[in-house]
mmCIF file of the N, C-alpha and C atoms, coordinates in Angstrom:
data_MODEL
# 
_entry.id   MODEL 
# 
loop_
_atom_site.group_PDB 
_atom_site.id 
_atom_site.type_symbol 
_atom_site.label_atom_id 
_atom_site.label_alt_id 
_atom_site.label_comp_id 
_atom_site.label_asym_id 
_atom_site.label_entity_id 
_atom_site.label_seq_id 
_atom_site.pdbx_PDB_ins_code 
_atom_site.Cartn_x 
_atom_site.Cartn_y 
_atom_site.Cartn_z 
_atom_site.occupancy 
_atom_site.B_iso_or_equiv 
_atom_site.pdbx_formal_charge 
_atom_site.auth_seq_id 
_atom_site.auth_comp_id 
_atom_site.auth_asym_id 
_atom_site.auth_atom_id 
_atom_site.pdbx_PDB_model_num 
ATOM 1   N N  . MET A 1 1  ? 97.717  96.598  114.603 1.00 0.00 ? 1  MET A N  1 
ATOM 2   C CA . MET A 1 1  ? 98.956  96.783  115.073 1.00 0.00 ? 1  MET A CA 1 
ATOM 3   C C  . MET A 1 1  ? 98.046  96.837  116.552 1.00 0.00 ? 1  MET A C  1 
ATOM 4   N N  . THR A 1 2  ? 98.281  96.523  117.448 1.00 0.00 ? 2  THR A N  1 
ATOM 5   C CA . THR A 1 2  ? 97.132  95.757  117.868 1.00 0.00 ? 2  THR A CA 1 
ATOM 6   C C  . THR A 1 2  ? 97.859  95.735  119.686 1.00 0.00 ? 2  THR A C  1 
ATOM 7   N N  . PHE A 1 3  ? 97.549  96.187  121.193 1.00 0.00 ? 3  PHE A N  1 
ATOM 8   C CA . PHE A 1 3  ? 98.022  96.697  121.997 1.00 0.00 ? 3  PHE A CA 1 
ATOM 9   C C  . PHE A 1 3  ? 97.276  97.277  122.832 1.00 0.00 ? 3  PHE A C  1 
ATOM 10  N N  . THR A 1 4  ? 97.470  96.451  124.395 1.00 0.00 ? 4  THR A N  1 
ATOM 11  C CA . THR A 1 4  ? 96.639  96.579  125.799 1.00 0.00 ? 4  THR A CA 1 
ATOM 12  C C  . THR A 1 4  ? 96.953  98.924  126.039 1.00 0.00 ? 4  THR A C  1 
ATOM 13  N N  . PRO A 1 5  ? 96.141  98.792  127.070 1.00 0.00 ? 5  PRO A N  1 
ATOM 14  C CA . PRO A 1 5  ? 97.588  99.965  126.812 1.00 0.00 ? 5  PRO A CA 1 
ATOM 15  C C  . PRO A 1 5  ? 98.592  100.600 128.011 1.00 0.00 ? 5  PRO A C  1 
ATOM 16  N N  . GLU A 1 6  ? 98.465  98.644  129.462 1.00 0.00 ? 6  GLU A N  1 
ATOM 17  C CA . GLU A 1 6  ? 99.887  98.675  129.910 1.00 0.00 ? 6  GLU A CA 1 
ATOM 18  C C  . GLU A 1 6  ? 100.855 98.248  128.632 1.00 0.00 ? 6  GLU A C  1 
ATOM 19  N N  . GLN A 1 7  ? 100.491 97.885  127.660 1.00 0.00 ? 7  GLN A N  1 
ATOM 20  C CA . GLN A 1 7  ? 101.406 97.677  126.439 1.00 0.00 ? 7  GLN A CA 1 
ATOM 21  C C  . GLN A 1 7  ? 102.481 98.927  125.970 1.00 0.00 ? 7  GLN A C  1 
ATOM 22  N N  . LEU A 1 8  ? 100.752 100.046 126.167 1.00 0.00 ? 8  LEU A N  1 
ATOM 23  C CA . LEU A 1 8  ? 101.422 101.257 125.704 1.00 0.00 ? 8  LEU A CA 1 
ATOM 24  C C  . LEU A 1 8  ? 101.733 102.246 126.847 1.00 0.00 ? 8  LEU A C  1 
ATOM 25  N N  . HIS A 1 9  ? 101.771 102.272 127.506 1.00 0.00 ? 9  HIS A N  1 
ATOM 26  C CA . HIS A 1 9  ? 102.412 103.083 129.430 1.00 0.00 ? 9  HIS A CA 1 
ATOM 27  C C  . HIS A 1 9  ? 103.564 101.854 129.086 1.00 0.00 ? 9  HIS A C  1 
ATOM 28  N N  . GLU A 1 10 ? 103.892 100.687 128.749 1.00 0.00 ? 10 GLU A N  1 
ATOM 29  C CA . GLU A 1 10 ? 105.196 100.775 129.030 1.00 0.00 ? 10 GLU A CA 1 
ATOM 30  C C  . GLU A 1 10 ? 106.116 100.840 127.967 1.00 0.00 ? 10 GLU A C  1 
ATOM 31  N N  . SER A 1 11 ? 105.167 100.823 127.073 1.00 0.00 ? 11 SER A N  1 
ATOM 32  C CA . SER A 1 11 ? 106.816 101.924 125.842 1.00 0.00 ? 11 SER A CA 1 
ATOM 33  C C  . SER A 1 11 ? 106.665 103.444 125.932 1.00 0.00 ? 11 SER A C  1 
ATOM 34  N N  . ILE A 1 12 ? 105.613 104.144 126.230 1.00 0.00 ? 12 ILE A N  1 
ATOM 35  C CA . ILE A 1 12 ? 106.111 105.481 126.860 1.00 0.00 ? 12 ILE A CA 1 
ATOM 36  C C  . ILE A 1 12 ? 107.268 105.913 127.955 1.00 0.00 ? 12 ILE A C  1 
ATOM 37  N N  . GLN A 1 13 ? 107.281 104.977 128.822 1.00 0.00 ? 13 GLN A N  1 
ATOM 38  C CA . GLN A 1 13 ? 107.593 104.470 129.990 1.00 0.00 ? 13 GLN A CA 1 
ATOM 39  C C  . GLN A 1 13 ? 109.306 104.651 129.233 1.00 0.00 ? 13 GLN A C  1 
ATOM 40  N N  . LYS A 1 14 ? 109.482 103.231 128.447 1.00 0.00 ? 14 LYS A N  1 
ATOM 41  C CA . LYS A 1 14 ? 111.242 103.801 127.884 1.00 0.00 ? 14 LYS A CA 1 
ATOM 42  C C  . LYS A 1 14 ? 111.257 104.635 127.585 1.00 0.00 ? 14 LYS A C  1 
ATOM 43  N N  . ILE A 1 15 ? 110.821 105.988 127.126 1.00 0.00 ? 15 ILE A N  1 
ATOM 44  C CA . ILE A 1 15 ? 111.470 107.424 127.367 1.00 0.00 ? 15 ILE A CA 1 
ATOM 45  C C  . ILE A 1 15 ? 110.487 108.476 128.096 1.00 0.00 ? 15 ILE A C  1 
ATOM 46  N N  . TYR A 1 16 ? 109.594 108.143 128.773 1.00 0.00 ? 16 TYR A N  1 
ATOM 47  C CA . TYR A 1 16 ? 110.077 108.857 129.698 1.00 0.00 ? 16 TYR A CA 1 
ATOM 48  C C  . TYR A 1 16 ? 109.132 108.251 131.162 1.00 0.00 ? 16 TYR A C  1 
ATOM 49  N N  . PRO A 1 17 ? 110.685 107.503 131.464 1.00 0.00 ? 17 PRO A N  1 
ATOM 50  C CA . PRO A 1 17 ? 110.279 107.048 133.242 1.00 0.00 ? 17 PRO A CA 1 
ATOM 51  C C  . PRO A 1 17 ? 109.325 106.861 134.150 1.00 0.00 ? 17 PRO A C  1 
ATOM 52  N N  . GLU A 1 18 ? 108.864 108.201 134.071 1.00 0.00 ? 18 GLU A N  1 
ATOM 53  C CA . GLU A 1 18 ? 108.190 108.714 134.947 1.00 0.00 ? 18 GLU A CA 1 
ATOM 54  C C  . GLU A 1 18 ? 107.244 109.301 134.591 1.00 0.00 ? 18 GLU A C  1 
ATOM 55  N N  . PHE A 1 19 ? 106.352 108.627 133.298 1.00 0.00 ? 19 PHE A N  1 
ATOM 56  C CA . PHE A 1 19 ? 104.995 108.454 133.011 1.00 0.00 ? 19 PHE A CA 1 
ATOM 57  C C  . PHE A 1 19 ? 104.679 107.665 133.752 1.00 0.00 ? 19 PHE A C  1 
ATOM 58  N N  . GLU A 1 20 ? 102.963 108.089 134.181 1.00 0.00 ? 20 GLU A N  1 
ATOM 59  C CA . GLU A 1 20 ? 102.132 106.794 134.445 1.00 0.00 ? 20 GLU A CA 1 
ATOM 60  C C  . GLU A 1 20 ? 100.613 107.643 134.312 1.00 0.00 ? 20 GLU A C  1 
ATOM 61  N N  . ILE A 1 21 ? 99.586  106.394 133.694 1.00 0.00 ? 21 ILE A N  1 
ATOM 62  C CA . ILE A 1 21 ? 98.690  107.112 132.818 1.00 0.00 ? 21 ILE A CA 1 
ATOM 63  C C  . ILE A 1 21 ? 97.318  105.986 134.409 1.00 0.00 ? 21 ILE A C  1 
ATOM 64  N N  . VAL A 1 22 ? 96.432  106.173 133.987 1.00 0.00 ? 22 VAL A N  1 
ATOM 65  C CA . VAL A 1 22 ? 95.323  106.536 135.604 1.00 0.00 ? 22 VAL A CA 1 
ATOM 66  C C  . VAL A 1 22 ? 94.293  106.075 134.098 1.00 0.00 ? 22 VAL A C  1 
ATOM 67  N N  . TYR A 1 23 ? 93.667  105.573 133.914 1.00 0.00 ? 23 TYR A N  1 
ATOM 68  C CA . TYR A 1 23 ? 91.959  105.001 132.784 1.00 0.00 ? 23 TYR A CA 1 
ATOM 69  C C  . TYR A 1 23 ? 91.115  104.357 133.127 1.00 0.00 ? 23 TYR A C  1 
ATOM 70  N N  . LYS A 1 24 ? 89.922  104.646 132.438 1.00 0.00 ? 24 LYS A N  1 
ATOM 71  C CA . LYS A 1 24 ? 88.608  103.836 133.152 1.00 0.00 ? 24 LYS A CA 1 
ATOM 72  C C  . LYS A 1 24 ? 87.938  103.543 131.965 1.00 0.00 ? 24 LYS A C  1 
ATOM 73  N N  . SER A 1 25 ? 87.786  102.699 131.761 1.00 0.00 ? 25 SER A N  1 
ATOM 74  C CA . SER A 1 25 ? 86.809  102.500 130.215 1.00 0.00 ? 25 SER A CA 1 
ATOM 75  C C  . SER A 1 25 ? 85.540  102.907 130.810 1.00 0.00 ? 25 SER A C  1 
ATOM 76  N N  . ASP A 1 26 ? 84.650  103.668 128.943 1.00 0.00 ? 26 ASP A N  1 
ATOM 77  C CA . ASP A 1 26 ? 83.509  104.325 129.522 1.00 0.00 ? 26 ASP A CA 1 
ATOM 78  C C  . ASP A 1 26 ? 82.408  103.196 128.661 1.00 0.00 ? 26 ASP A C  1 
ATOM 79  N N  . PHE A 1 27 ? 82.171  103.505 127.384 1.00 0.00 ? 27 PHE A N  1 
ATOM 80  C CA . PHE A 1 27 ? 80.925  103.140 126.721 1.00 0.00 ? 27 PHE A CA 1 
ATOM 81  C C  . PHE A 1 27 ? 81.551  102.255 125.537 1.00 0.00 ? 27 PHE A C  1 
ATOM 82  N N  . ARG A 1 28 ? 83.012  103.517 125.471 1.00 0.00 ? 28 ARG A N  1 
ATOM 83  C CA . ARG A 1 28 ? 83.700  102.430 123.927 1.00 0.00 ? 28 ARG A CA 1 
ATOM 84  C C  . ARG A 1 28 ? 83.896  101.733 124.227 1.00 0.00 ? 28 ARG A C  1 
ATOM 85  N N  . GLN A 1 29 ? 84.876  100.528 125.140 1.00 0.00 ? 29 GLN A N  1 
ATOM 86  C CA . GLN A 1 29 ? 84.884  99.764  125.635 1.00 0.00 ? 29 GLN A CA 1 
ATOM 87  C C  . GLN A 1 29 ? 83.904  98.764  124.829 1.00 0.00 ? 29 GLN A C  1 
ATOM 88  N N  . ASN A 1 30 ? 82.943  99.225  124.384 1.00 0.00 ? 30 ASN A N  1 
ATOM 89  C CA . ASN A 1 30 ? 81.715  97.273  124.985 1.00 0.00 ? 30 ASN A CA 1 
ATOM 90  C C  . ASN A 1 30 ? 82.349  97.802  123.068 1.00 0.00 ? 30 ASN A C  1 
ATOM 91  N N  . ILE A 1 31 ? 82.356  99.019  122.274 1.00 0.00 ? 31 ILE A N  1 
ATOM 92  C CA . ILE A 1 31 ? 82.326  99.200  120.818 1.00 0.00 ? 31 ILE A CA 1 
ATOM 93  C C  . ILE A 1 31 ? 84.070  98.462  120.470 1.00 0.00 ? 31 ILE A C  1 
ATOM 94  N N  . ALA A 1 32 ? 85.212  98.714  121.812 1.00 0.00 ? 32 ALA A N  1 
ATOM 95  C CA . ALA A 1 32 ? 86.295  97.917  120.753 1.00 0.00 ? 32 ALA A CA 1 
ATOM 96  C C  . ALA A 1 32 ? 85.941  96.509  120.777 1.00 0.00 ? 32 ALA A C  1 
ATOM 97  N N  . ASN A 1 33 ? 85.368  96.087  121.759 1.00 0.00 ? 33 ASN A N  1 
ATOM 98  C CA . ASN A 1 33 ? 85.151  94.718  122.982 1.00 0.00 ? 33 ASN A CA 1 
ATOM 99  C C  . ASN A 1 33 ? 84.747  93.814  120.810 1.00 0.00 ? 33 ASN A C  1 
ATOM 100 N N  . SER A 1 34 ? 84.283  94.673  120.475 1.00 0.00 ? 34 SER A N  1 
ATOM 101 C CA . SER A 1 34 ? 83.352  93.686  119.131 1.00 0.00 ? 34 SER A CA 1 
ATOM 102 C C  . SER A 1 34 ? 83.939  93.272  118.042 1.00 0.00 ? 34 SER A C  1 
ATOM 103 N N  . TRP A 1 35 ? 85.035  94.422  117.638 1.00 0.00 ? 35 TRP A N  1 
ATOM 104 C CA . TRP A 1 35 ? 85.850  94.296  116.797 1.00 0.00 ? 35 TRP A CA 1 
ATOM 105 C C  . TRP A 1 35 ? 86.341  93.098  117.712 1.00 0.00 ? 35 TRP A C  1 
ATOM 106 N N  . ALA A 1 36 ? 86.817  92.426  115.801 1.00 0.00 ? 36 ALA A N  1 
ATOM 107 C CA . ALA A 1 36 ? 87.293  90.787  115.886 1.00 0.00 ? 36 ALA A CA 1 
ATOM 108 C C  . ALA A 1 36 ? 89.026  91.621  116.337 1.00 0.00 ? 36 ALA A C  1 
ATOM 109 N N  . ASN A 1 37 ? 90.227  90.112  117.159 1.00 0.00 ? 37 ASN A N  1 
ATOM 110 C CA . ASN A 1 37 ? 90.863  90.779  118.272 1.00 0.00 ? 37 ASN A CA 1 
ATOM 111 C C  . ASN A 1 37 ? 91.826  90.893  116.630 1.00 0.00 ? 37 ASN A C  1 
ATOM 112 N N  . SER A 1 38 ? 92.125  90.584  116.168 1.00 0.00 ? 38 SER A N  1 
ATOM 113 C CA . SER A 1 38 ? 93.385  91.005  115.020 1.00 0.00 ? 38 SER A CA 1 
ATOM 114 C C  . SER A 1 38 ? 92.546  90.906  113.516 1.00 0.00 ? 38 SER A C  1 
ATOM 115 N N  . ILE A 1 39 ? 93.886  91.313  112.351 1.00 0.00 ? 39 ILE A N  1 
ATOM 116 C CA . ILE A 1 39 ? 93.185  91.036  111.118 1.00 0.00 ? 39 ILE A CA 1 
ATOM 117 C C  . ILE A 1 39 ? 94.511  90.571  110.306 1.00 0.00 ? 39 ILE A C  1 
ATOM 118 N N  . ASP A 1 40 ? 94.152  89.356  109.489 1.00 0.00 ? 40 ASP A N  1 
ATOM 119 C CA . ASP A 1 40 ? 94.705  89.067  108.617 1.00 0.00 ? 40 ASP A CA 1 
ATOM 120 C C  . ASP A 1 40 ? 95.410  89.508  107.842 1.00 0.00 ? 40 ASP A C  1 
ATOM 121 N N  . ASP A 1 41 ? 97.329  89.861  107.874 1.00 0.00 ? 41 ASP A N  1 
ATOM 122 C CA . ASP A 1 41 ? 97.627  90.695  106.603 1.00 0.00 ? 41 ASP A CA 1 
ATOM 123 C C  . ASP A 1 41 ? 98.782  89.451  105.829 1.00 0.00 ? 41 ASP A C  1 
ATOM 124 N N  . SER A 1 42 ? 98.898  88.545  105.887 1.00 0.00 ? 42 SER A N  1 
ATOM 125 C CA . SER A 1 42 ? 99.407  87.948  105.851 1.00 0.00 ? 42 SER A CA 1 
ATOM 126 C C  . SER A 1 42 ? 99.407  87.094  103.977 1.00 0.00 ? 42 SER A C  1 
ATOM 127 N N  . PRO A 1 43 ? 97.821  87.701  103.723 1.00 0.00 ? 43 PRO A N  1 
ATOM 128 C CA . PRO A 1 43 ? 97.957  87.394  101.914 1.00 0.00 ? 43 PRO A CA 1 
ATOM 129 C C  . PRO A 1 43 ? 98.597  89.639  101.500 1.00 0.00 ? 43 PRO A C  1 
ATOM 130 N N  . ALA A 1 44 ? 98.209  90.318  102.498 1.00 0.00 ? 44 ALA A N  1 
ATOM 131 C CA . ALA A 1 44 ? 98.609  91.101  101.977 1.00 0.00 ? 44 ALA A CA 1 
ATOM 132 C C  . ALA A 1 44 ? 100.922 91.132  101.708 1.00 0.00 ? 44 ALA A C  1 
ATOM 133 N N  . ARG A 1 45 ? 101.214 90.961  103.029 1.00 0.00 ? 45 ARG A N  1 
ATOM 134 C CA . ARG A 1 45 ? 102.918 90.491  102.827 1.00 0.00 ? 45 ARG A CA 1 
ATOM 135 C C  . ARG A 1 45 ? 102.848 89.432  102.170 1.00 0.00 ? 45 ARG A C  1 
ATOM 136 N N  . ASN A 1 46 ? 102.203 88.412  101.427 1.00 0.00 ? 46 ASN A N  1 
ATOM 137 C CA . ASN A 1 46 ? 102.706 87.203  100.204 1.00 0.00 ? 46 ASN A CA 1 
ATOM 138 C C  . ASN A 1 46 ? 102.486 87.741  99.166  1.00 0.00 ? 46 ASN A C  1 
ATOM 139 N N  . ASP A 1 47 ? 101.020 88.407  98.596  1.00 0.00 ? 47 ASP A N  1 
ATOM 140 C CA . ASP A 1 47 ? 100.736 89.369  97.710  1.00 0.00 ? 47 ASP A CA 1 
ATOM 141 C C  . ASP A 1 47 ? 102.073 89.897  97.320  1.00 0.00 ? 47 ASP A C  1 
ATOM 142 N N  . TRP A 1 48 ? 102.243 91.081  97.925  1.00 0.00 ? 48 TRP A N  1 
ATOM 143 C CA . TRP A 1 48 ? 102.042 92.654  97.732  1.00 0.00 ? 48 TRP A CA 1 
ATOM 144 C C  . TRP A 1 48 ? 103.617 93.265  98.175  1.00 0.00 ? 48 TRP A C  1 
ATOM 145 N N  . ASN A 1 49 ? 103.941 91.888  98.957  1.00 0.00 ? 49 ASN A N  1 
ATOM 146 C CA . ASN A 1 49 ? 105.285 91.756  100.459 1.00 0.00 ? 49 ASN A CA 1 
ATOM 147 C C  . ASN A 1 49 ? 105.357 92.896  100.726 1.00 0.00 ? 49 ASN A C  1 
ATOM 148 N N  . TRP A 1 50 ? 104.247 93.358  101.713 1.00 0.00 ? 50 TRP A N  1 
ATOM 149 C CA . TRP A 1 50 ? 103.164 94.381  102.124 1.00 0.00 ? 50 TRP A CA 1 
ATOM 150 C C  . TRP A 1 50 ? 104.315 94.213  103.673 1.00 0.00 ? 50 TRP A C  1 
ATOM 151 N N  . LYS A 1 51 ? 105.033 95.085  104.168 1.00 0.00 ? 51 LYS A N  1 
ATOM 152 C CA . LYS A 1 51 ? 105.749 95.363  105.589 1.00 0.00 ? 51 LYS A CA 1 
ATOM 153 C C  . LYS A 1 51 ? 104.802 96.159  106.305 1.00 0.00 ? 51 LYS A C  1 
ATOM 154 N N  . PRO A 1 52 ? 104.721 96.260  107.617 1.00 0.00 ? 52 PRO A N  1 
ATOM 155 C CA . PRO A 1 52 ? 103.955 97.537  108.570 1.00 0.00 ? 52 PRO A CA 1 
ATOM 156 C C  . PRO A 1 52 ? 105.333 98.445  108.486 1.00 0.00 ? 52 PRO A C  1 
ATOM 157 N N  . LYS A 1 53 ? 104.868 99.634  109.075 1.00 0.00 ? 53 LYS A N  1 
ATOM 158 C CA . LYS A 1 53 ? 105.781 100.611 108.593 1.00 0.00 ? 53 LYS A CA 1 
ATOM 159 C C  . LYS A 1 53 ? 106.062 100.874 110.356 1.00 0.00 ? 53 LYS A C  1 
ATOM 160 N N  . TYR A 1 54 ? 105.145 99.709  111.452 1.00 0.00 ? 54 TYR A N  1 
ATOM 161 C CA . TYR A 1 54 ? 105.433 100.412 112.786 1.00 0.00 ? 54 TYR A CA 1 
ATOM 162 C C  . TYR A 1 54 ? 104.521 99.714  113.691 1.00 0.00 ? 54 TYR A C  1 
ATOM 163 N N  . ASP A 1 55 ? 106.067 99.547  114.755 1.00 0.00 ? 55 ASP A N  1 
ATOM 164 C CA . ASP A 1 55 ? 105.058 98.590  115.782 1.00 0.00 ? 55 ASP A CA 1 
ATOM 165 C C  . ASP A 1 55 ? 105.551 99.346  116.583 1.00 0.00 ? 55 ASP A C  1 
ATOM 166 N N  . ILE A 1 56 ? 104.914 98.839  118.046 1.00 0.00 ? 56 ILE A N  1 
ATOM 167 C CA . ILE A 1 56 ? 104.651 99.734  119.334 1.00 0.00 ? 56 ILE A CA 1 
ATOM 168 C C  . ILE A 1 56 ? 105.291 101.307 119.385 1.00 0.00 ? 56 ILE A C  1 
ATOM 169 N N  . SER A 1 57 ? 107.042 100.278 119.178 1.00 0.00 ? 57 SER A N  1 
ATOM 170 C CA . SER A 1 57 ? 107.256 101.557 119.416 1.00 0.00 ? 57 SER A CA 1 
ATOM 171 C C  . SER A 1 57 ? 108.374 102.502 118.765 1.00 0.00 ? 57 SER A C  1 
ATOM 172 N N  . SER A 1 58 ? 108.320 101.734 117.790 1.00 0.00 ? 58 SER A N  1 
ATOM 173 C CA . SER A 1 58 ? 108.955 103.477 116.785 1.00 0.00 ? 58 SER A CA 1 
ATOM 174 C C  . SER A 1 58 ? 106.626 104.050 116.511 1.00 0.00 ? 58 SER A C  1 
ATOM 175 N N  . MET A 1 59 ? 106.095 103.434 116.307 1.00 0.00 ? 59 MET A N  1 
ATOM 176 C CA . MET A 1 59 ? 104.099 104.137 116.726 1.00 0.00 ? 59 MET A CA 1 
ATOM 177 C C  . MET A 1 59 ? 105.244 105.807 117.753 1.00 0.00 ? 59 MET A C  1 
ATOM 178 N N  . THR A 1 60 ? 105.398 104.416 119.723 1.00 0.00 ? 60 THR A N  1 
ATOM 179 C CA . THR A 1 60 ? 105.235 105.565 120.350 1.00 0.00 ? 60 THR A CA 1 
ATOM 180 C C  . THR A 1 60 ? 106.214 106.569 119.886 1.00 0.00 ? 60 THR A C  1 
ATOM 181 N N  . LEU A 1 61 ? 107.731 106.613 119.849 1.00 0.00 ? 61 LEU A N  1 
ATOM 182 C CA . LEU A 1 61 ? 108.172 107.254 119.203 1.00 0.00 ? 61 LEU A CA 1 
ATOM 183 C C  . LEU A 1 61 ? 107.773 108.346 118.216 1.00 0.00 ? 61 LEU A C  1 
ATOM 184 N N  . ASP A 1 62 ? 107.145 107.849 116.890 1.00 0.00 ? 62 ASP A N  1 
ATOM 185 C CA . ASP A 1 62 ? 106.249 108.974 116.412 1.00 0.00 ? 62 ASP A CA 1 
ATOM 186 C C  . ASP A 1 62 ? 106.058 110.565 117.205 1.00 0.00 ? 62 ASP A C  1 
ATOM 187 N N  . MET A 1 63 ? 104.970 109.268 117.992 1.00 0.00 ? 63 MET A N  1 
ATOM 188 C CA . MET A 1 63 ? 103.824 109.916 117.924 1.00 0.00 ? 63 MET A CA 1 
ATOM 189 C C  . MET A 1 63 ? 104.226 111.864 119.332 1.00 0.00 ? 63 MET A C  1 
ATOM 190 N N  . ILE A 1 64 ? 105.220 110.705 120.595 1.00 0.00 ? 64 ILE A N  1 
ATOM 191 C CA . ILE A 1 64 ? 105.609 111.295 121.217 1.00 0.00 ? 64 ILE A CA 1 
ATOM 192 C C  . ILE A 1 64 ? 106.533 112.951 120.024 1.00 0.00 ? 64 ILE A C  1 
ATOM 193 N N  . LYS A 1 65 ? 107.003 112.594 119.157 1.00 0.00 ? 65 LYS A N  1 
ATOM 194 C CA . LYS A 1 65 ? 107.896 113.133 118.637 1.00 0.00 ? 65 LYS A CA 1 
ATOM 195 C C  . LYS A 1 65 ? 106.843 114.161 117.823 1.00 0.00 ? 65 LYS A C  1 
ATOM 196 N N  . ASN A 1 66 ? 106.076 113.654 117.290 1.00 0.00 ? 66 ASN A N  1 
ATOM 197 C CA . ASN A 1 66 ? 104.867 114.862 117.179 1.00 0.00 ? 66 ASN A CA 1 
ATOM 198 C C  . ASN A 1 66 ? 104.326 115.648 118.164 1.00 0.00 ? 66 ASN A C  1 
ATOM 199 N N  . LEU A 1 67 ? 104.143 115.558 118.339 1.00 0.00 ? 67 LEU A N  1 
ATOM 200 C CA . LEU A 1 67 ? 103.463 116.266 120.007 1.00 0.00 ? 67 LEU A CA 1 
ATOM 201 C C  . LEU A 1 67 ? 104.131 116.783 120.523 1.00 0.00 ? 67 LEU A C  1 
ATOM 202 N N  . GLU A 1 68 ? 105.720 116.564 121.296 1.00 0.00 ? 68 GLU A N  1 
ATOM 203 C CA . GLU A 1 68 ? 106.314 117.622 121.923 1.00 0.00 ? 68 GLU A CA 1 
ATOM 204 C C  . GLU A 1 68 ? 107.006 118.219 120.373 1.00 0.00 ? 68 GLU A C  1 
ATOM 205 N N  . ASP A 1 69 ? 106.779 118.355 119.200 1.00 0.00 ? 69 ASP A N  1 
ATOM 206 C CA . ASP A 1 69 ? 106.422 119.659 118.051 1.00 0.00 ? 69 ASP A CA 1 
ATOM 207 C C  . ASP A 1 69 ? 104.844 120.166 118.106 1.00 0.00 ? 69 ASP A C  1 
ATOM 208 N N  . LYS A 1 70 ? 104.098 119.828 117.836 1.00 0.00 ? 70 LYS A N  1 
ATOM 209 C CA . LYS A 1 70 ? 103.527 120.373 118.403 1.00 0.00 ? 70 LYS A CA 1 
ATOM 210 C C  . LYS A 1 70 ? 103.671 121.707 119.242 1.00 0.00 ? 70 LYS A C  1 
ATOM 211 N N  . TYR A 1 71 ? 103.365 120.649 120.857 1.00 0.00 ? 71 TYR A N  1 
ATOM 212 C CA . TYR A 1 71 ? 103.593 121.454 121.682 1.00 0.00 ? 71 TYR A CA 1 
ATOM 213 C C  . TYR A 1 71 ? 104.062 123.057 121.941 1.00 0.00 ? 71 TYR A C  1 
ATOM 214 N N  . ARG A 1 72 ? 105.935 122.511 121.781 1.00 0.00 ? 72 ARG A N  1 
ATOM 215 C CA . ARG A 1 72 ? 106.478 123.424 121.376 1.00 0.00 ? 72 ARG A CA 1 
ATOM 216 C C  . ARG A 1 72 ? 106.339 124.367 120.560 1.00 0.00 ? 72 ARG A C  1 
ATOM 217 N N  . LYS A 1 73 ? 105.324 124.709 119.427 1.00 0.00 ? 73 LYS A N  1 
ATOM 218 C CA . LYS A 1 73 ? 104.660 125.334 119.081 1.00 0.00 ? 73 LYS A CA 1 
ATOM 219 C C  . LYS A 1 73 ? 104.181 126.684 118.576 1.00 0.00 ? 73 LYS A C  1 
ATOM 220 N N  . ILE A 1 74 ? 103.333 125.639 119.868 1.00 0.00 ? 74 ILE A N  1 
ATOM 221 C CA . ILE A 1 74 ? 102.229 126.134 120.928 1.00 0.00 ? 74 ILE A CA 1 
ATOM 222 C C  . ILE A 1 74 ? 102.640 127.121 121.972 1.00 0.00 ? 74 ILE A C  1 
ATOM 223 N N  . GLN A 1 75 ? 103.988 126.828 122.477 1.00 0.00 ? 75 GLN A N  1 
ATOM 224 C CA . GLN A 1 75 ? 104.563 127.246 123.778 1.00 0.00 ? 75 GLN A CA 1 
ATOM 225 C C  . GLN A 1 75 ? 105.292 128.848 122.920 1.00 0.00 ? 75 GLN A C  1 
ATOM 226 N N  . ASN A 1 76 ? 105.795 128.539 121.849 1.00 0.00 ? 76 ASN A N  1 
ATOM 227 C CA . ASN A 1 76 ? 106.606 129.655 120.450 1.00 0.00 ? 76 ASN A CA 1 
ATOM 228 C C  . ASN A 1 76 ? 105.448 130.836 120.030 1.00 0.00 ? 76 ASN A C  1 
ATOM 229 N N  . THR A 1 77 ? 104.219 130.264 120.230 1.00 0.00 ? 77 THR A N  1 
ATOM 230 C CA . THR A 1 77 ? 103.073 131.493 119.707 1.00 0.00 ? 77 THR A CA 1 
ATOM 231 C C  . THR A 1 77 ? 102.988 132.214 120.968 1.00 0.00 ? 77 THR A C  1 
# 
């Protein structure tokens, strides 16, 4: 899955409309820029009938659910 920080921001805002993000690139951006822009998963889709479990919306929902569960547990200790 590939997405930009802005796409992730928009996905989170669908759940938390007040969510804002501020970010600044650091040395890790150069590492990310050296990666391939995409990976062709069509052989896996064709040969194994593989399908991705997540898209950005389902990933965001799962991420938020797990973070909420984690912080709820921390608050209850």
